[in-house]
C-alpha positions in Angstrom: 6.8 -44.4 -20.7 7.6 -44.6 -24.3 10.8 -42.5 -25.4 11.4 -41.7 -21.6 15.2 -41.8 -22.0 14.8 -39.8 -25.0 12.5 -37.1 -23.9 14.5 -37.1 -20.5 17.9 -36.3 -22.3 16.0 -33.6 -24.2 14.6 -32.2 -20.8 18.0 -32.0 -19.3 19.2 -30.4 -22.4 16.6 -27.5 -21.9 18.0 -26.9 -18.5 21.3 -27.0 -19.4 21.2 -24.5 -22.7 18.0 -22.7 -21.9 17.5 -22.7 -17.9 21.0 -21.7 -17.6 23.3 -21.5 -20.4 26.1 -23.4 -19.1 29.7 -21.4 -20.2 32.7 -23.2 -20.5 34.9 -23.6 -17.1 31.6 -22.4 -15.1 30.2 -24.9 -12.5 27.0 -26.0 -12.2 25.1 -26.1 -8.8 22.6 -28.5 -8.7 19.8 -29.0 -6.2 17.2 -32.1 -7.2 15.0 -34.8 -4.6 16.7 -38.0 -4.1 13.8 -39.9 -6.0 15.1 -38.0 -9.2 18.8 -39.4 -9.4 17.8 -40.5 -13.1 17.3 -36.6 -13.2 20.3 -35.6 -11.3 22.4 -37.7 -13.8 20.7 -36.3 -17.2 21.2 -32.8 -16.3 25.2 -33.4 -15.1 26.0 -35.2 -18.4 24.3 -32.3 -20.4 26.3 -29.7 -18.4 29.6 -31.4 -18.7 28.9 -31.8 -22.3 28.6 -28.0 -22.7 32.2 -26.9 -20.8 31.1 -27.2 -17.3 33.7 -27.4 -14.8 32.1 -28.7 -12.1 28.5 -30.1 -11.6 28.1 -29.5 -7.4 24.7 -31.6 -6.5 22.9 -31.6 -3.5 20.1 -34.0 -2.9 17.0 -33.1 -0.7 15.7 -36.2 1.3 12.1 -35.5 2.1 11.8 -38.6 4.5 14.3 -36.7 6.5 13.0 -33.8 6.5 9.9 -34.9 7.9 11.7 -36.9 10.9 13.3 -33.5 11.5 10.0 -31.5 12.0 7.9 -34.6 13.7 11.3 -34.9 16.5 13.3 -31.8 16.3 12.3 -29.1 19.3 11.5 -25.3 17.9 14.7 -24.0 19.1 16.1 -26.1 15.8 14.1 -24.3 13.4 14.5 -21.1 14.9 18.5 -21.1 14.4 19.6 -19.6 10.8 21.3 -22.1 8.8 24.5 -19.8 7.8 25.6 -23.0 6.0 23.0 -23.2 4.1 23.7 -20.1 2.5 27.4 -19.7 2.7 28.1 -22.4 -0.6 25.4 -21.0 -2.3 26.9 -17.0 -1.7 30.3 -18.2 -2.3 29.9 -20.0 -5.6 27.7 -17.2 -6.9 30.7 -15.3 -6.6 32.8 -17.4 -8.5 29.6 -17.2 -11.5 28.5 -20.4 -10.9 24.6 -21.2 -12.2 22.1 -22.5 -10.2 19.3 -25.0 -11.3 16.5 -26.1 -8.8 14.3 -29.3 -9.6 11.1 -29.0 -7.6 8.9 -31.8 -6.8 8.2 -32.1 -3.2 5.0 -33.6 -2.3 2.7 -30.5 -1.2 1.1 -32.5 1.7 4.5 -33.1 3.1 4.7 -30.9 6.7 0.6 -31.6 7.0 0.1 -32.2 10.9 3.2 -30.4 11.7 3.1 -27.6 14.5 2.4 -24.1 12.2 5.2 -22.4 14.6 8.1 -24.7 13.5 7.2 -23.9 9.5 7.3 -20.9 10.4 10.5 -20.5 12.0 12.4 -22.6 9.7 11.2 -20.5 6.6 12.0 -17.4 8.8 15.5 -18.2 9.4 16.2 -19.8 6.5 14.9 -16.7 4.7 16.6 -14.5 6.3 20.2 -15.9 5.6 19.1 -16.8 1.9 18.3 -12.8 1.3 21.9 -11.8 0.2 21.3 -14.7 -2.3 18.0 -13.8 -3.5 18.8 -10.4 -3.5 21.8 -12.0 -6.4 19.3 -14.0 -8.1 16.5 -11.1 -8.1 18.9 -8.1 -9.8 20.1 -10.8 -12.3 23.9 -11.1 -10.9 23.7 -14.8 -11.5 22.5 -17.6 -14.1 19.7 -19.5 -12.4 16.6 -21.9 -13.4 13.8 -24.3 -11.7 12.5 -27.1 -13.3 10.2 -29.8 -12.1 10.4 -34.0 -11.8 7.8 -35.7 -10.5 8.0 -37.6 -7.0 5.7 -40.5 -5.4 4.1 -37.9 -2.8 3.6 -35.0 -5.7 2.2 -37.2 -8.3 -0.4 -38.9 -5.9 -1.3 -35.6 -5.1 -1.9 -34.4 -8.9 -3.0 -37.8 -10.0 -4.9 -39.4 -7.1 -7.6 -41.4 -9.1 -4.7 -43.1 -11.1 -3.2 -46.5 -9.9 0.4 -45.5 -8.3 2.2 -47.6 -10.8 1.1 -44.6 -12.9 0.6 -41.5 -11.3 4.4 -40.7 -11.9 4.2 -41.6 -15.7 1.2 -39.5 -16.1 2.9 -36.3 -14.4 6.2 -36.9 -16.5 4.2 -36.7 -20.0 2.1 -33.5 -18.1 6.0 -32.1 -17.4 7.4 -33.0 -20.8 4.2 -31.7 -22.5 4.5 -28.2 -21.3 8.5 -28.1 -22.1 7.4 -28.1 -26.0 9.3 -31.1 -25.7 6.6 -33.2 -29.1 8.6 -30.2 -31.2 11.4 -31.3 -33.4 13.9 -28.1 -32.3 12.6 -28.0 -28.9 15.2 -25.2 -27.9 14.6 -23.1 -30.7 10.7 -23.6 -30.1 11.5 -22.3 -26.5 13.4 -19.1 -27.7 10.1 -18.6 -30.7 8.1 -18.8 -27.3 10.3 -15.8 -25.2 9.9 -13.6 -28.1 6.0 -13.7 -28.0 5.8 -13.0 -24.4 9.0 -9.8 -24.9 7.0 -8.6 -27.4 3.7 -8.6 -25.1 6.4 -6.8 -22.4 7.2 -4.0 -24.8 3.4 -3.4 -25.4 2.9 -3.1 -22.1 5.9 -0.6 -21.5 4.8 1.7 -24.2 1.0 2.3 -22.3 3.2 2.7 -19.1 0.3 2.0 -16.7 0.3 4.1 -13.7 -2.3 1.3 -12.2 -4.0 -1.9 -12.8 -7.7 -2.5 -11.7 -8.0 -6.3 -11.3 -12.3 -7.5 -10.8 -13.2 -11.1 -11.1 -15.8 -12.8 -8.3 -14.3 -12.3 -4.9 -11.4 -9.7 -6.5 -11.6 -5.8 -6.5 -8.2 -4.7 -6.2 -6.3 -1.9 -7.4 -2.3 -2.1 -8.2 -0.2 0.9 -8.0 3.2 0.6 -10.3 6.2 2.7 -9.6 7.3 5.5 -12.2 9.7 3.6 -13.6 8.4 0.2 -13.3 9.5 -2.6 -16.5 7.6 -5.4 -17.7 9.7 -8.0 -18.6 9.3 -12.1 -19.2 11.3 -14.9 -18.4 14.2 -14.6 -20.2 17.1 -12.5 -18.8 20.8 -11.5 -18.9 23.0 -11.8 -15.8 26.0 -10.0 -14.9 28.6 -11.7 -17.4 26.2 -11.0 -20.5 24.8 -14.6 -20.5 21.4 -15.1 -21.6 19.1 -17.5 -19.3 15.7 -18.4 -18.1 15.0 -17.9 -14.6 11.7 -20.4 -14.8 10.2 -23.7 -16.7 7.9 -23.4 -17.7 7.4 -19.9 -18.1 4.2 -18.4 -19.8 3.9 -15.1 -17.5 4.9 -11.2 -18.2 5.8 -9.2 -14.8 6.3 -6.3 -13.3 6.4 -5.1 -9.8 3.5 -3.1 -7.6 4.2 0.2 -5.7 4.9 -1.3 -2.7 2.3 1.5 -0.5 -0.2 1.7 -3.5 -2.1 -1.7 -3.6 -5.8 -1.6 -2.0 -9.0 -3.5 -2.1 -9.6 -7.2 -2.0 -8.3 -10.2 -3.6 -9.5 -14.1 -3.5 -6.9 -17.0 -4.8 -8.4 -19.3 -7.4 -5.6 -22.3 -7.1 -3.9 -23.5 -3.9 -0.7 -22.6 -2.5 1.6 -25.2 -1.7 3.9 -23.6 0.9 6.3 -25.2 2.8 5.1 -28.8 2.6 1.6 -27.8 3.2 -1.6 -26.5 0.9 -3.1 -23.3 1.8 -6.3 -22.7 -0.2 -9.5 -20.8 -0.3 -8.0 -17.3 1.0 -8.9 -13.7 0.6 -6.4 -10.6 1.4 -7.3 -7.1 1.9 -4.9 -4.7 1.2 -4.9 -1.3 2.7 -1.7 1.6 1.1 -0.2 -1.8 0.5 -0.1 -3.4 3.4 -2.1 -7.1 4.3 -4.9 -6.1 6.5 -7.0 -8.8 6.6 -6.6 -12.3 6.0 -9.2 -15.6 5.9 -8.5 -19.2 4.5 -10.6 -21.9 4.1 -7.3 -24.4 4.9 -3.8 -23.9 6.0 -5.4 -20.0 7.5 -2.8 -20.4 10.4 0.2 -20.9 8.0 0.0 -18.1 5.7 -0.6 -15.8 8.5 2.4 -17.1 10.0 4.0 -16.0 6.7 3.0 -12.5 6.5 3.8 -12.0 9.8 7.4 -13.8 9.6 8.6 -10.6 8.0 7.8 -6.6 7.4 8.1 -6.9 3.7 6.0 -10.5 3.6 2.9 -7.6 5.1 3.1 -6.0 0.9 3.6 -8.0 -2.4 6.3 -7.4 -4.8 5.8 -9.0 -8.1 2.9 -8.5 -10.3 2.4 -11.4 -13.0 -0.2 -11.6 -15.9 -0.9 -14.9 -17.5 -3.6 -15.4 -19.9 -6.0 -18.2 -18.7 -5.6 -20.0 -22.2 -2.3 -20.9 -21.4 -1.2 -24.3 -22.2 -1.2 -25.1 -18.8 -4.4 -23.7 -17.3 -6.2 -25.3 -20.6 -4.5 -29.0 -19.8 -7.0 -28.9 -16.7 -3.8 -30.1 -14.8 -3.8 -28.5 -11.0 0.1 -29.2 -10.2 -0.1 -28.0 -6.6 3.4 -26.5 -7.0 3.8 -22.5 -7.7 6.4 -23.2 -10.9 3.3 -24.6 -12.8 0.1 -23.2 -11.5 1.8 -19.9 -11.8 2.2 -20.2 -15.6 -1.7 -20.9 -15.7 -3.0 -17.8 -13.8 -2.5 -14.3 -13.1 -0.3 -14.1 -9.6 1.4 -11.9 -7.0 4.4 -13.1 -5.2 4.0 -11.8 -1.0 7.3 -10.2 -0.5 10.4 -9.4 -2.5 10.1 -8.0 -5.8 13.1 -8.3 -8.6 15.3 -5.4 -8.9 15.1 -5.6 -12.6 11.6 -4.5 -12.8 12.6 -1.0 -12.6 14.4 1.0 -14.8 18.3 1.1 -13.7 16.9 -1.5 -10.3 19.9 -3.9 -11.1 22.4 -1.5 -10.1 20.5 -0.3 -6.9 20.9 -1.0 -3.3 18.2 -2.2 -1.3 17.5 1.0 -0.1 17.1 2.6 -3.4 14.6 0.2 -4.5 12.6 0.8 -1.4 12.7 4.7 -2.3 11.8 3.9 -5.8 9.0 2.1 -4.0 9.7 -1.8 -5.0 9.3 -3.8 -2.1 12.6 -5.7 -0.4 12.9 -8.6 2.2 13.6 -12.3 2.4 10.4 -13.7 1.4 8.9 -14.4 -2.2 6.1 -16.3 -2.6 3.9 -16.4 -5.5 -0.3 -17.2 -5.1 -2.5 -17.6 -8.1 -5.5 -15.0 -8.4 -6.4 -15.3 -12.6 -9.3 -17.4 -14.0 -11.3 -16.6 -16.7 -13.9 -14.2 -15.2 -11.2 -11.4 -14.5 -11.0 -7.9 -16.0 -7.8 -5.9 -15.7 -8.6 -2.3 -16.9 -5.0 -0.4 -17.2 -5.1 3.3 -15.9 -2.6 5.8 -17.3 -1.3 8.9 -15.7 -4.1 11.4 -17.5 -7.1 9.3 -16.4 -7.2 6.9 -19.7 -8.7 3.7 -19.3 -7.0 0.3 -21.3 -9.0 -3.0 -21.1 -5.8 -5.1 -20.6 -7.6 -8.3 -19.6 -11.0 -9.5 -20.7 -12.3 -12.9 -19.4 -9.2 -14.2 -18.4 -7.5 -13.3 -22.1 -5.3 -10.3 -23.2 -7.5 -7.5 -24.7 -4.4 -5.7 -25.9 
């Protein structure tokens, strides 16, 4: 690819400066697929350049992961991997920052016993919940970016020759990252301000609920009394600004846990735990998911929802205009990191503590008392399209158009 090394360096700089904003003497914890060693090297170099005291790199090997699922007994997946969480929690308490590079093959676990997938995700989710709570209450700086792997690139661009697929996916990713701008760092901060300004408009309107309508969707989502709309730019407990997801096109808040009613249909596939779930529909009553159907991956989806009481409710509520750059690219990425920035979406499970006034300093019990769903699961799924309308309903019954035909109306 022309200028690949130059673009990769800018990409790494974006991860370090905008993603987690590495501070002098800070430790950096980097998780990356073994196929992306060049990415690990580039980010590590930028982190040390920014003053990091140590960069701890953890490589993920998809081939070894598949071997485990094919050969290990179910009992292994039911064991809680405490070591997996302890290192991260210990480093978080030392104010380390965390960079994760997503790139798993969406079909990695096709054909694997759904009980193994469910057990593994449940056990890992349980031990990781304390770390998740740190992230969801802005106690740490963290970010997630993507880097192509062979399996992922083949899924996204199946019609290209194998030798061209990774380059094509890199080109698509670099484009979403605004790397063509001469000042790519400044371009990101300007973009974040646009999102923050939209969040301010929503906070001023202070809706009591949102009503979604689209083909296959008629859903009312209540909002907590003290809810806050925010964009991806955040500030951690140490006062350091960071951006949790790159790319990001969303403005998001939290649902009132027991005030979601109706039916919602997915509009994009959900890649979850190495399997693809598609064509699914969820029915809600008083916040709880009461019915689940899916054209593909229904058993895995049902196991996810049954994995924990919190997984039977939604947490995050996110608004993304259909004309967003990622949506208009026409590329289906088969990974939530990118696809959630092409469509309105919700998250099964836990909501972010900072989506309620004062939530960063609340306990789990206090958040639940405010209607904020808490638990070990947070799985985004996409519902938006160019046919979706959303109305905001205020406490006095005033109805305000928020989305029309998939785009902002405010």
